[in-house]
C-alpha positions as CSV (number, residue, x, y, z in Angstrom):
1,M,209.2,75.8,-28.1
2,D,208.0,77.5,-31.2
3,S,206.5,81.0,-30.8
4,T,203.3,79.9,-32.6
5,I,202.8,77.3,-29.8
6,N,203.5,79.7,-27.1
7,Q,201.0,82.2,-28.3
8,P,197.8,80.3,-27.5
9,V,199.2,79.1,-24.2
10,R,200.0,82.7,-23.3
11,A,196.5,83.7,-24.3
12,M,195.0,80.9,-22.2
13,W,196.8,82.1,-19.1
14,V,195.7,85.7,-19.7
15,L,192.1,84.6,-20.1
16,A,192.3,82.3,-17.0
17,R,193.7,85.2,-14.9
18,R,190.9,87.5,-16.0
19,Q,188.2,84.8,-15.3
20,H,189.4,83.9,-11.8
21,W,191.4,80.9,-13.1
22,V,188.3,79.3,-14.8
23,V,187.9,78.6,-18.5
24,A,185.4,76.9,-20.7
25,R,186.1,74.1,-23.2
26,R,184.7,76.2,-26.0
27,Q,187.1,79.1,-25.1
28,L,190.1,76.7,-25.4
29,L,188.9,75.5,-28.8
30,E,188.5,79.1,-29.9
31,L,192.1,79.8,-28.9
32,G,193.3,77.0,-31.2
33,F,193.8,74.1,-28.8
34,S,192.8,70.6,-30.0
35,R,190.5,68.2,-28.2
36,Q,193.5,65.9,-27.7
37,W,195.5,68.7,-26.0
38,I,192.6,69.4,-23.7
39,E,192.1,65.8,-22.7
40,H,195.9,65.4,-22.1
41,R,195.9,68.5,-19.8
42,I,192.9,67.1,-17.9
43,A,194.7,63.7,-17.5
44,R,197.8,65.5,-16.2
45,G,195.8,67.6,-13.7
46,R,196.6,70.9,-15.4
47,L,192.9,71.4,-16.0
48,Q,190.6,70.5,-13.2
49,P,187.0,69.8,-14.2
50,L,184.5,72.0,-12.2
51,R,181.4,71.5,-14.3
52,R,180.7,69.9,-17.7
53,G,182.9,71.8,-20.1
54,V,184.4,74.1,-17.5
55,Y,187.8,73.8,-15.9
56,A,190.0,75.4,-13.2
57,V,193.4,76.2,-14.6
58,G,196.4,74.8,-12.6
59,R,194.5,74.4,-9.3
60,P,191.9,72.1,-7.9
61,H,190.0,74.8,-5.9
62,V,188.7,78.2,-6.8
63,T,187.4,81.3,-4.9
64,P,183.7,82.2,-4.7
65,Y,184.3,84.4,-7.7
66,G,185.6,81.4,-9.5
67,C,182.5,79.4,-8.6
68,W,180.2,82.2,-9.9
69,M,182.3,82.4,-13.1
70,A,182.1,78.6,-13.6
71,A,178.3,78.7,-13.2
72,V,178.0,81.4,-15.9
73,L,180.4,79.7,-18.3
74,A,178.5,76.4,-17.8
75,C,175.3,78.0,-19.1
76,G,176.7,79.3,-22.3
77,P,178.1,82.5,-23.8
78,A,174.8,84.3,-23.4
79,A,174.6,83.8,-19.6
80,V,174.9,86.2,-16.7
81,L,174.8,85.8,-13.0
82,S,171.4,87.0,-11.6
83,H,168.9,87.2,-8.7
84,D,170.3,86.1,-5.3
85,S,173.7,85.2,-6.8
86,A,174.0,88.6,-8.4
87,A,173.0,90.3,-5.1
88,A,175.7,88.4,-3.4
89,L,178.3,89.4,-6.0
90,W,177.3,93.0,-5.7
91,A,177.4,92.7,-1.9
92,I,173.8,93.9,-1.7
93,R,172.9,90.7,0.1
94,P,176.2,89.0,1.0
95,G,174.6,86.0,2.7
96,A,172.5,84.9,-0.3
97,K,172.9,81.2,-1.1
98,G,172.6,79.1,-4.2
99,L,173.6,79.7,-7.8
100,E,171.3,81.5,-10.2
101,V,172.0,82.4,-13.8
102,S,169.9,84.2,-16.5
103,V,170.3,83.4,-20.2
104,V,169.2,85.9,-22.8
105,T,168.5,83.2,-25.4
106,S,166.0,80.3,-25.5
107,A,168.8,77.7,-24.8
108,R,167.7,74.8,-22.8
109,R,171.0,74.0,-21.1
110,C,170.4,73.6,-17.3
111,P,173.5,72.4,-15.5
112,E,173.0,70.5,-12.2
113,G,173.0,72.7,-9.1
114,I,172.3,75.9,-11.0
115,T,168.9,77.6,-11.3
116,V,168.6,78.9,-14.9
117,H,166.2,81.7,-15.8
118,R,165.5,82.1,-19.5
119,R,165.0,85.8,-20.2
120,P,165.5,86.8,-23.8
121,G,163.9,90.2,-22.9
122,L,166.8,91.5,-20.9
123,R,168.0,94.9,-22.3
124,P,171.8,95.5,-22.9
125,D,171.9,98.2,-20.3
126,E,170.7,95.6,-17.7
127,L,173.8,93.5,-18.3
128,T,177.3,94.4,-17.1
129,R,180.3,92.9,-15.4
130,C,181.4,92.9,-11.8
131,H,184.9,91.6,-10.9
132,G,185.0,90.4,-14.5
133,I,181.9,88.2,-14.1
134,P,178.9,88.8,-16.4
135,V,176.0,89.8,-14.2
136,T,172.7,91.8,-14.2
137,S,173.0,95.4,-13.3
138,P,172.4,96.5,-9.6
139,I,169.0,98.0,-10.5
140,R,168.0,94.9,-12.4
141,T,169.2,92.7,-9.5
142,L,167.1,94.7,-7.0
143,I,164.1,94.3,-9.3
144,D,164.7,90.5,-9.5
145,I,164.9,90.0,-5.7
146,A,162.2,92.4,-4.7
147,L,159.4,89.9,-4.8
148,R,161.4,87.4,-2.6
149,L,162.0,89.8,0.2
150,K,159.8,91.3,2.9
151,R,159.8,95.1,3.3
152,E,162.7,95.3,5.8
153,P,165.2,93.1,4.0
154,L,164.3,94.9,0.7
155,E,164.9,98.3,2.4
156,A,168.2,97.0,3.7
157,A,169.2,95.9,0.2
158,I,168.4,99.4,-1.2
159,N,170.5,100.9,1.6
160,E,173.4,98.7,0.8
161,A,173.3,99.5,-2.9
162,D,173.3,103.2,-2.0
163,K,176.1,102.9,0.5
164,L,178.3,101.0,-1.9
165,G,177.7,103.6,-4.6
166,L,175.9,101.2,-6.9
167,C,172.7,103.2,-7.3
168,N,171.0,105.9,-5.2
169,P,167.2,106.3,-4.8
170,E,167.0,108.8,-7.7
171,T,168.7,106.5,-10.2
172,L,166.7,103.6,-8.9
173,R,163.5,105.5,-9.5
174,S,164.5,106.2,-13.0
175,G,165.4,102.6,-13.6
176,L,162.0,101.5,-12.3
177,D,160.3,103.9,-14.8
178,E,162.1,102.1,-17.6
179,A,161.1,98.7,-16.3
180,A,157.5,99.7,-15.5
181,G,155.1,96.7,-15.5
182,Q,157.7,94.1,-14.7
183,P,157.5,91.9,-11.6
184,G,159.3,93.4,-8.6
185,V,158.9,97.0,-9.8
186,R,155.8,97.6,-7.7
187,A,157.4,96.3,-4.6
188,L,160.4,98.5,-5.0
189,R,158.4,101.5,-5.8
190,T,156.2,100.9,-2.7
191,V,159.4,101.0,-0.5
192,L,160.8,104.0,-2.2
193,E,157.7,106.1,-2.3
194,G,156.5,105.2,1.2
195,R,157.0,108.2,3.5
196,T,158.7,106.0,6.0
197,F,161.6,105.1,3.8
198,T,164.8,106.7,5.0
199,L,168.4,105.8,4.0
200,T,170.3,104.4,7.1
201,D,173.7,102.8,7.6
202,S,172.7,99.8,9.7
203,E,170.0,97.5,11.0
204,L,170.4,99.2,14.4
205,E,169.4,102.5,12.9
206,R,166.4,100.9,11.1
207,R,165.2,99.5,14.4
208,F,165.4,103.0,15.9
209,L,163.4,104.5,13.1
210,R,160.6,102.1,13.8
211,I,160.5,103.3,17.4
212,V,160.3,106.9,16.1
213,R,157.4,106.1,13.8
214,D,155.5,104.2,16.5
215,L,155.7,107.3,18.6
216,G,154.4,109.5,15.8
217,L,157.4,111.8,15.9
218,P,158.4,113.6,12.7
219,E,161.0,111.9,10.6
220,P,164.6,112.8,11.6
221,K,167.3,113.7,9.2
222,T,169.9,110.9,9.0
223,G,173.7,111.0,8.4
224,M,173.9,114.8,8.9
225,W,177.1,116.6,9.8
226,I,176.6,118.7,12.9
227,N,179.4,120.6,14.6
228,G,182.0,118.7,12.7
229,F,180.5,115.2,13.5
230,K,178.4,112.9,11.5
231,V,175.3,112.1,13.6
232,D,172.8,109.3,13.3
233,F,169.6,111.2,13.8
234,H,168.9,115.0,13.9
235,W,165.7,116.9,14.6
236,P,166.6,120.5,13.6
237,E,163.3,121.9,14.8
238,L,163.9,120.4,18.3
239,G,167.6,120.8,18.5
240,L,167.8,117.1,19.3
241,I,170.5,114.7,18.3
242,V,170.3,110.9,18.9
243,E,173.1,108.5,18.5
244,T,172.7,104.7,18.4
245,D,175.8,103.0,19.6
246,G,176.6,99.7,17.9
247,L,179.3,97.3,19.2
248,R,181.7,97.8,16.3
249,F,182.4,101.5,16.7
250,H,181.7,102.2,20.4
251,R,183.3,99.5,22.5
252,T,186.9,100.7,23.2
253,P,187.8,103.3,25.8
254,A,189.2,105.6,23.1
255,Q,186.0,105.3,21.1
256,Q,183.9,106.0,24.2
257,A,186.1,109.1,25.0
258,R,185.4,110.4,21.5
259,D,181.7,109.9,22.0
260,R,181.9,112.0,25.2
261,V,183.7,114.8,23.3
262,R,180.9,114.7,20.6
263,D,178.2,115.0,23.2
264,Q,180.0,117.8,25.0
265,T,180.5,119.7,21.7
266,H,176.8,119.4,20.8
267,T,175.7,120.5,24.3
268,A,178.0,123.5,24.2
269,A,176.4,124.5,20.9
270,G,172.9,124.5,22.6
271,L,171.8,121.1,21.3
272,T,170.5,118.1,23.3
273,P,172.4,114.9,22.6
274,L,170.8,111.6,23.5
275,R,172.5,108.2,23.2
276,F,171.1,104.7,23.3
277,T,173.0,101.4,23.2
278,R,172.5,98.5,20.8
279,A,171.0,96.4,23.5
280,Q,168.5,99.1,24.4
281,V,167.3,99.7,20.9
282,R,167.0,96.0,20.1
283,F,165.7,94.5,23.4
284,E,164.1,97.5,25.2
285,P,162.3,99.5,22.4
286,A,159.5,100.5,24.8
287,Y,162.0,102.1,27.2
288,V,163.8,103.8,24.4
289,G,160.5,105.2,23.0
290,E,159.4,106.4,26.4
291,T,162.7,108.2,27.0
292,L,162.7,109.7,23.5
293,A,159.1,110.9,23.9
294,V,159.8,112.6,27.2
295,V,162.8,114.4,25.9
296,A,161.0,115.4,22.7
297,R,158.0,116.8,24.6
298,R,160.4,118.8,26.8
299,L,162.0,120.3,23.6
300,G,158.6,121.3,22.2
301,A,157.6,118.4,20.0
302,P,153.9,117.8,19.4
303,A,152.1,115.3,21.6
304,T,153.4,111.8,20.9
305,R,151.7,108.4,21.3
306,T,152.4,106.9,24.7
307,A,154.8,104.0,24.6
308,P,154.2,101.1,27.1
309,R,156.5,101.5,30.1
310,S,159.4,99.0,30.0
311,P,162.4,100.1,32.0
312,P,165.9,98.8,31.2
313,R,166.6,95.3,32.4
314,T,169.9,96.4,33.9
315,S,168.3,99.1,36.1
316,R,167.0,97.5,39.3
317,G,165.8,100.9,40.7
318,S,163.8,101.7,37.6
319,A,162.2,98.2,37.6
320,F,161.3,98.7,41.2
321,A,159.7,102.0,40.5
322,S,157.7,100.6,37.6
323,A,156.3,97.8,39.7
324,S,155.3,100.0,42.7
325,S,153.7,102.7,40.6
326,S,151.6,100.4,38.4
327,G,150.5,98.2,41.3
328,S,150.8,95.1,39.2
329,A,153.5,93.6,41.4
330,R,154.1,94.2,45.1
331,P,157.8,94.7,46.0
332,R,159.3,92.6,48.7
333,R,158.5,93.9,52.2
334,A,162.1,93.8,53.3
335,A,163.0,96.2,50.5
336,I,160.7,99.0,51.8
337,R,160.5,98.4,55.6
338,P,162.4,101.2,57.4
339,A,165.0,100.2,60.0
340,A,163.6,99.9,63.5
341,P,165.0,102.5,66.0
342,R,167.3,101.1,68.6
343,T,166.1,101.0,72.2
344,S,168.4,101.0,75.2
């Protein structure tokens, strides 16, 4: 085969590999292929139609990245992935569904199954690539999804962006200043500027922070390194450390042994370690709050709001004590009747 024929074929394979094995018809024409060549390749199954004018090269199925790339290519050369789809690509909200694309021109193309946002006002610094796919920047993506989310999911998205190194609260604040007045900026700024916003690593820790705030305790420091260990929550003024044990990192005997070493090290250093399980934080927040309040008061914390008493479900003795002290439920008589003395 002549080298002049091999050159465009080679260029097509390079382009397809870079675009997750997806190409657009206009790209093939720009490489020098004729319409007859494209139709022949489609008939032979070498090009698999995905959308109008978009093909998978050499295979009938593509990865999620290929689906996102196909959606962008189907909307024209000035299109980028955006909104929930961009959040999924950046892994800020991995479970986001649907296909959303923004176009920076006034083009009216709207392929079936794709939500198209016409946004000629997008700045060049708000457009980038992730895994080779044209997409809105992380900050622009957060602004776009801010109005769709309640406070907790939005806070979680900000935390994910920070954890993945996409943007931290400081760079996000700067980005919001540049986008002042646009929809979504106010919602993001409310979360960032609220005194209750704290960067955490998981939903479990965010639940625990709500318990802390309900008690009126001062905000703890999160993710600090103490005695050579990274701790979940630390109150330096109280010498109190709290760990919240999720199922992922605390379920094997070896992991539990390391947890005991951590607690012993903190205790030897004069600190008070306190540990709660995932089930307690999620299903027994009142009990967690009551225990935390008692320990905090003992360590000299200011008076806290009283949490309603709700002992652990797994502790039958605690449940019995709660019922008998409150008087709201009478324990079974057989449980409190002393044994009668034997008579001869």
